[in-house]
C-alpha positions as CSV (number, residue, x, y, z in Angstrom):
1,M,32.5,-52.0,28.6
2,D,31.6,-48.3,27.8
3,S,27.9,-47.7,27.7
4,T,28.2,-45.7,24.4
5,S,29.3,-49.0,22.7
6,L,26.1,-50.8,23.6
7,P,23.8,-51.5,20.5
8,L,20.7,-49.4,20.1
9,D,17.3,-50.8,19.4
10,N,15.1,-49.7,16.5
11,S,13.0,-47.3,18.5
12,S,16.2,-45.4,19.8
13,V,17.5,-45.1,16.2
14,A,14.1,-43.7,15.1
15,N,14.1,-41.2,17.9
16,R,17.7,-40.2,17.2
17,E,17.0,-39.5,13.5
18,Q,13.8,-37.5,14.4
19,E,15.9,-35.3,16.7
20,I,18.5,-34.8,14.0
21,N,15.8,-33.8,11.4
22,E,14.2,-31.4,13.8
23,L,17.6,-29.8,14.5
24,Q,18.2,-29.4,10.7
25,E,14.8,-27.9,10.2
26,N,15.5,-25.3,12.9
27,Y,18.8,-24.5,11.5
28,L,17.4,-23.8,8.1
29,Q,14.6,-21.6,9.5
30,D,17.0,-19.7,11.6
31,Y,20.0,-19.3,9.2
32,S,18.6,-19.9,5.7
33,P,19.2,-16.7,3.7
34,C,15.9,-16.8,1.9
35,P,13.0,-19.0,3.3
36,L,10.9,-21.0,0.8
37,L,7.7,-19.6,-0.3
38,G,4.5,-21.0,0.9
39,E,1.8,-22.6,-1.2
40,T,0.3,-20.4,-3.9
41,N,-3.1,-18.9,-3.2
42,A,-5.0,-19.2,-6.5
43,F,-7.6,-16.5,-5.5
44,V,-4.9,-14.1,-4.6
45,T,-3.1,-14.7,-7.8
46,V,-6.2,-14.1,-9.9
47,A,-7.1,-10.9,-7.9
48,K,-3.6,-9.4,-8.4
49,T,-3.6,-10.4,-12.1
50,A,-7.1,-8.8,-12.6
51,A,-6.0,-5.6,-10.9
52,Y,-3.1,-5.2,-13.2
53,V,-5.3,-5.9,-16.2
54,V,-7.7,-3.2,-15.1
55,I,-5.1,-0.5,-14.6
56,A,-3.4,-1.4,-17.8
57,T,-6.7,-1.0,-19.7
58,I,-7.4,2.2,-18.1
59,S,-4.0,3.6,-18.8
60,L,-3.9,2.5,-22.4
61,I,-7.3,4.0,-23.1
62,G,-6.9,7.1,-21.0
63,N,-3.5,8.1,-22.2
64,L,-4.4,7.2,-25.9
65,L,-7.4,9.6,-25.6
66,I,-5.4,12.4,-24.0
67,I,-2.9,12.1,-27.0
68,I,-5.6,11.9,-29.7
69,V,-7.7,14.7,-28.3
70,S,-4.8,16.9,-28.0
71,R,-3.6,16.2,-31.5
72,K,-7.0,16.9,-33.0
73,S,-7.4,20.0,-31.1
74,N,-5.9,23.5,-31.8
75,R,-5.1,23.6,-28.0
76,T,-1.9,21.7,-28.7
77,R,-0.4,25.0,-29.4
78,K,-0.5,25.8,-25.8
79,V,2.3,24.9,-23.6
80,A,0.2,23.2,-20.9
81,Y,-1.2,20.6,-23.4
82,S,2.1,19.8,-24.9
83,L,3.4,19.0,-21.4
84,I,0.2,16.9,-20.8
85,V,0.8,14.9,-24.0
86,N,4.4,14.4,-22.9
87,M,3.1,13.0,-19.6
88,A,0.6,10.8,-21.4
89,V,3.3,9.3,-23.7
90,A,5.5,8.6,-20.7
91,D,2.6,7.0,-18.8
92,L,1.7,5.0,-21.9
93,L,5.2,3.6,-22.3
94,T,5.4,2.9,-18.6
95,T,2.3,0.7,-18.9
96,I,3.5,-1.0,-22.0
97,I,7.0,-1.8,-20.5
98,N,6.0,-2.4,-16.8
99,V,2.6,-4.3,-16.7
100,P,3.7,-7.3,-18.9
101,E,6.6,-8.1,-16.5
102,S,4.5,-7.8,-13.5
103,L,1.8,-10.0,-15.0
104,V,4.3,-12.7,-15.8
105,V,5.6,-12.6,-12.3
106,E,2.1,-12.8,-10.8
107,I,0.9,-15.7,-13.0
108,R,4.2,-17.7,-12.6
109,D,4.4,-16.7,-8.9
110,T,8.1,-16.5,-9.0
111,D,10.9,-13.8,-9.6
112,E,13.1,-16.4,-11.4
113,W,15.0,-14.8,-14.2
114,M,15.8,-16.1,-17.6
115,Q,19.4,-17.3,-18.3
116,G,21.9,-16.4,-21.1
117,V,22.7,-13.3,-22.8
118,V,19.0,-12.4,-23.3
119,G,18.5,-12.5,-19.6
120,V,21.4,-10.3,-18.8
121,I,20.2,-7.7,-21.5
122,L,16.6,-7.7,-20.1
123,C,17.9,-7.6,-16.5
124,K,19.7,-4.4,-17.3
125,G,17.6,-2.9,-20.0
126,L,14.1,-3.4,-18.7
127,P,14.5,-1.5,-15.4
128,F,16.4,1.1,-17.1
129,C,13.6,1.9,-19.6
130,Q,11.0,1.5,-16.7
131,L,12.7,4.1,-14.7
132,I,13.2,6.5,-17.4
133,C,9.4,6.5,-18.4
134,A,8.3,6.7,-14.8
135,F,10.5,9.5,-13.8
136,C,9.7,11.4,-17.0
137,S,6.1,11.3,-16.2
138,I,6.9,12.7,-12.7
139,L,8.9,15.6,-14.2
140,S,6.1,16.3,-16.8
141,L,3.7,16.7,-13.7
142,L,6.3,19.3,-12.3
143,G,6.4,21.0,-15.7
144,I,2.7,21.3,-15.8
145,A,2.7,22.7,-12.2
146,L,5.2,25.4,-13.4
147,D,3.2,26.2,-16.4
148,R,0.1,26.7,-14.2
149,F,2.1,28.9,-11.9
150,F,3.3,31.1,-14.6
151,A,0.0,31.3,-16.4
152,V,-1.9,32.4,-13.3
153,C,0.6,34.3,-11.2
154,L,2.6,36.0,-14.0
155,P,0.1,36.0,-16.9
156,L,1.7,39.0,-18.8
157,Q,5.3,37.8,-18.8
158,R,4.7,34.6,-21.0
159,I,7.8,32.9,-19.4
160,L,7.0,29.4,-20.8
161,N,6.7,29.9,-24.7
162,R,6.7,27.1,-27.2
163,K,10.5,27.0,-27.4
164,R,11.1,26.7,-23.8
165,C,8.4,24.1,-23.6
166,R,10.5,22.0,-26.0
167,I,13.4,22.5,-23.7
168,I,11.5,21.4,-20.6
169,I,10.2,18.3,-22.4
170,A,13.8,17.4,-23.5
171,I,15.1,17.9,-20.0
172,S,12.1,15.7,-18.6
173,W,13.6,12.9,-20.7
174,M,17.3,13.6,-20.4
175,I,17.4,13.8,-16.4
176,P,15.7,10.4,-16.0
177,F,18.1,8.9,-18.6
178,I,21.1,10.1,-16.8
179,A,19.7,9.2,-13.3
180,S,18.7,5.8,-14.5
181,A,22.1,4.9,-16.2
182,P,23.6,3.4,-13.0
183,V,21.0,0.6,-13.2
184,L,22.9,-0.7,-16.3
185,V,25.8,-1.3,-14.1
186,A,24.1,-2.2,-10.8
187,N,21.6,-4.8,-12.0
188,N,22.9,-8.3,-12.7
189,V,21.6,-11.8,-13.0
190,T,22.7,-13.7,-9.8
191,N,22.5,-17.3,-8.9
192,T,20.9,-17.5,-5.4
193,D,20.5,-20.9,-3.9
194,G,20.3,-22.4,-7.4
195,L,17.7,-19.7,-8.5
196,L,18.5,-17.1,-11.2
197,L,17.4,-13.7,-10.0
198,C,17.8,-10.1,-11.3
199,L,19.2,-8.2,-8.4
200,E,20.9,-4.9,-7.6
201,Q,24.4,-5.8,-6.8
202,W,27.0,-3.2,-7.5
203,P,30.3,-4.5,-8.8
204,A,33.8,-3.6,-7.6
205,P,35.1,-1.1,-6.8
206,F,31.7,-0.1,-5.4
207,N,30.6,-1.0,-1.8
208,S,27.4,-2.8,-2.9
209,A,25.5,-1.9,0.3
210,K,26.7,1.7,0.4
211,A,26.1,2.3,-3.2
212,S,22.6,0.9,-3.0
213,R,21.7,3.1,-0.1
214,D,23.2,6.3,-1.8
215,Y,21.5,5.6,-5.1
216,T,18.1,5.0,-3.4
217,T,18.4,8.2,-1.5
218,I,19.4,10.2,-4.5
219,L,16.2,8.8,-6.5
220,F,14.0,9.5,-3.5
221,V,15.1,13.2,-3.2
222,L,15.2,13.8,-7.1
223,F,12.0,12.2,-8.1
224,Y,9.9,12.4,-4.9
225,V,10.8,14.9,-2.3
226,L,11.8,17.8,-4.7
227,P,8.8,17.3,-7.1
228,L,6.3,16.8,-4.2
229,I,7.5,20.0,-2.4
230,T,7.8,22.1,-5.6
231,M,4.3,21.1,-6.9
232,A,2.6,21.6,-3.5
233,T,4.3,25.0,-3.1
234,L,3.4,26.1,-6.7
235,Y,-0.1,24.9,-6.5
236,I,-0.7,26.5,-3.1
237,R,0.4,29.8,-4.7
238,V,-1.9,29.2,-7.6
239,I,-4.9,28.4,-5.5
240,Y,-4.3,31.5,-3.4
241,V,-4.1,33.8,-6.4
242,I,-7.2,32.3,-8.0
243,W,-9.2,32.5,-4.7
244,K,-8.3,36.0,-4.1
245,R,-8.7,37.2,-7.6
246,K,-11.9,39.4,-8.3
247,H,-13.6,39.3,-11.5
248,P,-13.8,42.8,-13.0
249,G,-17.3,44.4,-13.3
250,N,-20.5,43.5,-11.6
251,L,-21.5,39.8,-11.9
252,C,-25.0,38.5,-11.7
253,S,-25.7,35.7,-9.3
254,K,-25.5,33.1,-12.0
255,Q,-22.0,34.4,-13.2
256,K,-20.8,34.5,-9.6
257,M,-22.0,30.9,-9.2
258,I,-20.0,29.8,-12.4
259,H,-17.0,31.6,-11.4
260,S,-17.2,30.0,-7.9
261,R,-17.5,26.5,-9.5
262,S,-14.4,27.2,-11.6
263,K,-12.4,28.1,-8.6
264,K,-13.5,24.9,-6.7
265,R,-12.8,22.8,-9.7
266,A,-9.3,24.1,-10.0
267,L,-8.8,23.7,-6.3
268,K,-9.9,20.0,-6.3
269,M,-7.8,19.3,-9.5
270,F,-4.6,20.6,-8.0
271,V,-5.1,19.0,-4.6
272,T,-5.9,15.7,-6.3
273,V,-2.8,15.8,-8.5
274,V,-0.5,16.4,-5.6
275,I,-2.2,13.8,-3.2
276,C,-2.3,11.1,-6.0
277,F,1.3,11.6,-6.7
278,A,2.3,11.5,-3.0
279,L,0.3,8.4,-2.2
280,C,1.2,6.4,-5.4
281,W,4.9,6.8,-5.1
282,L,5.5,6.9,-1.4
283,P,5.2,3.1,-0.8
284,Y,7.4,2.5,-3.7
285,H,10.3,4.5,-2.1
286,V,9.6,3.2,1.3
287,A,10.0,-0.3,-0.1
288,Y,13.4,0.5,-1.6
289,F,14.5,2.2,1.6
290,L,13.6,-0.9,3.6
291,T,15.5,-3.3,1.4
292,A,18.5,-0.9,1.0
293,Y,18.9,0.2,4.6
294,D,17.7,-2.8,6.5
295,Q,19.3,-5.8,4.7
296,K,19.3,-7.8,7.9
297,Y,15.6,-8.3,7.9
298,Y,14.8,-7.7,4.2
299,N,17.8,-9.4,2.5
300,C,15.4,-11.5,0.6
301,G,13.1,-8.6,-0.4
302,L,10.0,-7.4,1.1
303,P,7.0,-9.7,2.0
304,E,5.1,-10.6,-1.0
305,N,1.9,-8.5,-0.4
306,M,3.9,-5.4,0.7
307,D,6.0,-5.5,-2.5
308,F,3.0,-6.1,-4.6
309,V,1.2,-2.9,-3.1
310,A,4.2,-0.7,-3.5
311,L,4.7,-1.7,-7.2
312,F,1.1,-1.7,-8.1
313,L,0.5,1.8,-6.8
314,A,3.5,3.1,-8.7
315,H,2.2,1.5,-11.9
316,A,-1.4,2.6,-11.1
317,S,-0.2,6.3,-11.2
318,S,0.0,6.0,-15.1
319,A,-3.7,5.2,-15.1
320,F,-4.7,7.9,-12.5
321,N,-3.0,10.7,-14.3
322,P,-5.2,10.8,-17.5
323,C,-8.3,10.1,-15.4
324,I,-7.6,13.2,-13.4
325,Y,-7.5,15.5,-16.5
326,M,-10.5,13.7,-18.0
327,I,-12.7,14.3,-14.9
328,F,-11.6,17.9,-14.2
329,D,-11.1,19.4,-17.6
330,K,-14.4,19.6,-19.4
331,K,-13.0,20.1,-22.8
332,Y,-10.9,16.9,-22.6
333,R,-14.0,15.0,-21.2
334,V,-16.3,16.2,-24.0
335,S,-13.8,15.5,-26.7
336,A,-13.1,12.0,-25.4
337,K,-16.7,11.2,-25.2
338,R,-17.2,12.3,-28.8
339,I,-14.1,10.2,-30.0
340,T,-15.3,7.2,-28.0
341,K,-18.9,7.5,-29.4
342,N,-17.5,7.7,-33.0
343,I,-15.3,4.6,-32.5
344,C,-18.2,2.7,-31.2
345,C,-20.4,3.7,-34.1
346,T,-17.8,2.7,-36.5
347,F,-17.5,-0.8,-35.2
348,M,-21.3,-1.4,-34.5
């Protein structure tokens, strides 16, 4: 009689079942396309939610103050302040559109998307609007840098007048609109292991992987590399001209000190604008590059904390922008304090 036909005792059966279970677990860990999430850490969830609430509050208050102060001041006739208002509107819309979705994801601790026609519309329309507002804010920063360059380096030519300023503002919305349009095609609600997700999956005849990489590269160049290099170049030139410019006539020591402080304040503001833009948006683009170019290791997306940091910093730029102008522009700061004081006196 063959030994394999001999009956097995209970202990042998239990051991065989345990071996089979271990093999199945190892297989799932090695070959499962998306491993299951671990247990939710309540403290981390609360911390992330609180962080989003803070930046949303700062962004809403700061950008509203920028808009109100500019509208109540005669300085709105100047090109620079029209561009700053345009940036504030874009940042305000970015916060209103982006933060609620991020809060819902953090509170629910899942990226599961809603089903039906509403889910499809939101999957395509929400990222489309988010990109338009965020990229418009970036192009507004570039427009402000151009205005500062012309005002300081070419003060007599008045290159940016009110008519051209309107054209720049229109372009700052039109270019993001065109650049974000592919999202309406690429973003789709996909059933992944029984879970509905809103993912970037390009339909035929596009090669999904190649199209994703190409689109990521285009957005990176258009809305990070070119604006960063241009802003840095323009502000370096502006700083050089301001620093080398000599005030006409003989100045007393007090006037020289005021003039020196003004130069240092301008230097700090320009450097802060460039560094803030570079640091806030770099993790966002790195995250997209990792998921687009290294799908073998990031086919399920980035690690949770890395993904949070990248998105959070990009969203936080909408709160940092108004703070920079409030801190370094004395007229904005004084007017904002007066408006805030009047509002507090009204409700108290």
